[in-house]
N, C-alpha and C positions, 0 to 999 in steps of 0.2 A: 372752943375758944381757950386760948392760953393766957395766963396772967403774966404781966411783965412787972418788973420791980416797982415802977411808978404807979401801979394799980391799973394801967391800961390793959386792954385785952387785945390779943392778936388773933386774927382769923387764920386758920391753918392754910387757907388758899393763898394768903399773902406771904407765907414762908417760902423763900426760894428753894427750889429743888436742889439736891446735891449735884455737884458738877459731874460726878461719875454717872449718875442717872441721866443727866442731860446729854452727856457724850454718847451713851448707849442709845438714847433716842435719836440723836443726830445720825449715828451710824445706821440705824435701822431705816430711817427716812431716806437717807442718801442711797443706800443699797437698793431699796425698793424703787426709787426714781431711776437709778441707772439700769435696773433690770428691765424697765419698760422701754426706754429709748435713750439715745445719747443726749446728755444734758450739758449745757455750757456752764462755766463758772458763775456767771451772772444769774442764770436760772436756778442753780443749786443754792446760791446765797439767798435768793428770794424765797425759795422753798423752805430752807432751814429757818430763816428769820420769821416766817409765818407760823412756825411751831413754838413761838415764844421761848426760844432758847437764848441763853446768855450770849452776847456778841462775841465773847472770847471763845465760847464753845463752837459757834458757827465758824469762826476763822480757823480754829484748830481742825475742824472737820474738813474744811476746804483745803488746808495745807496737807492734811493726811491723804486725801483723795488725789491731790496733785502729785504728791510725793510718790505714791505707788502707781501712778499713771492711769488712774481711773477717770481723772478729770483733766482733759487736754483739749483746749479750745482750738488749737491748730489742727489736730487730728479730726475733731468733730467738724470743723469748717471744711476741711478737705473732703471728708465723706459727704457732707451736705452739698458741696459744689458738684460733685459727680452725680449725686442723686437728683438734684434740682435741674441739672442740665438734661440728664437722660430721661427721667420719669416725667417731670413736669414741663420739659421743653423750655425752661426759662433762659433768657438771655443774661448776659453779664450783669446788667443793672438790676434785673429781677432777682438774681442770686444774691447780690450785695444787699439789697433791701431785706430779703428774708434773713440773711445772716445777722444783720443789724437788729432786726426784730427779735432774734433769739438772744441778743445781748452779747454777741461775740465782738471783741475789740477789733479795731481797724488793722492792727499789726497782724493778728491771726487771719483776718480776711484777706489781706494782701498776700500773705505767705501761702494760703490755700489756693488763691487764684494763680499765683506763680507756679505752684506745684502741679496744678491742673494743666499747665501749659496750653491754656485755651487761647488760641490765636484767632484773628479775625476771620480766617477761612473756616474754622470750625463753627464759629458763631453764625457765619453766613450760611453754611450748609444746614445747620439746625433750623434756622429761620426759613430757608427755602423748603425744607422737608415739611415743616408745619404749615406753611402757606400752601404747598401743593396738596397736602392732605385736606385742608379746610376749603380750598377753592371750589370743589364740586358742590359744596353746600350753597354756593352763591349763584348757582346757575340761573335761577328765575329772576335775578335782580339786574337792574341796569348797571352799567359799568361804574358809574360814580358811586353808587350805593355799595356795590361789591368792594370797590377799592377802600371806601371809608370803613366798612365793617371789618375787612381783613386787616387793614392797617391798625385799627383800634385793637383788634385781638392780639396782634404781634407786639404792639407798643405796651399793652398791659402785661405781656410776658417778659418785658424788659429789654427788648431789642431796640437798637438805635434807629433814629428816623432815616438815616441814610441806607441802612441795610433793609429796613422795612419797605422803603420806596422801591428799591430794585426788585426784591423778591415778590412783592405784590404784583408788580407789572409782569414779571416772568410767569408767575403762577396763573394769573388771569389770561394772559396771552397763550400760554402753553395748553390751557384747557380748551382752547378753541372757542372761547366765549365771545359772543357778539352781543352788543346791546339790542334788546328787543324793543322795537318801536311801540310807543303807546304804553310802556310799562314804567312810567316815572321818568322817562328821559325828558330833560328840559330842552326846548328848542326856541330859539329867538329868530323871528323872521322879519 
């Protein structure tokens, strides 16, 4: 404990750390985070704020990282668009949802989607590929159940209902599936 002029005592834990020490901590934390994966400006701000750093130190570190090109939401969004399309098979809306979850602003998202030059044909082909891959797993199901499950799968991936409707029909017809009588098929007589 430290004594203050008025006779009060000050706990050493309440004494603010020197700014230079906080800046060094901010740099260490940010470099460790960037070494693991791409981080958005929003994610970095949250991470640094959780370290009980002075808000000015947090903003200084964000500005420093942005200035040297280590923190670039447009580049991160562009990279994520490619990865989410290719690896996870997400549709446009699924990609947008994931980018928003990562705290990337709408301008960066729009720029990344424009740079990806993802047109409707690409989205349709990706959806058809996923549907064709998944359709054989629906072999033992009646047509309505297979359509519902395959449609739900593709909708959760972020594909539009118009695209889903077409690719599901093609995938199930292309697989030579026929409804199996007595296996959940509803009949009205």
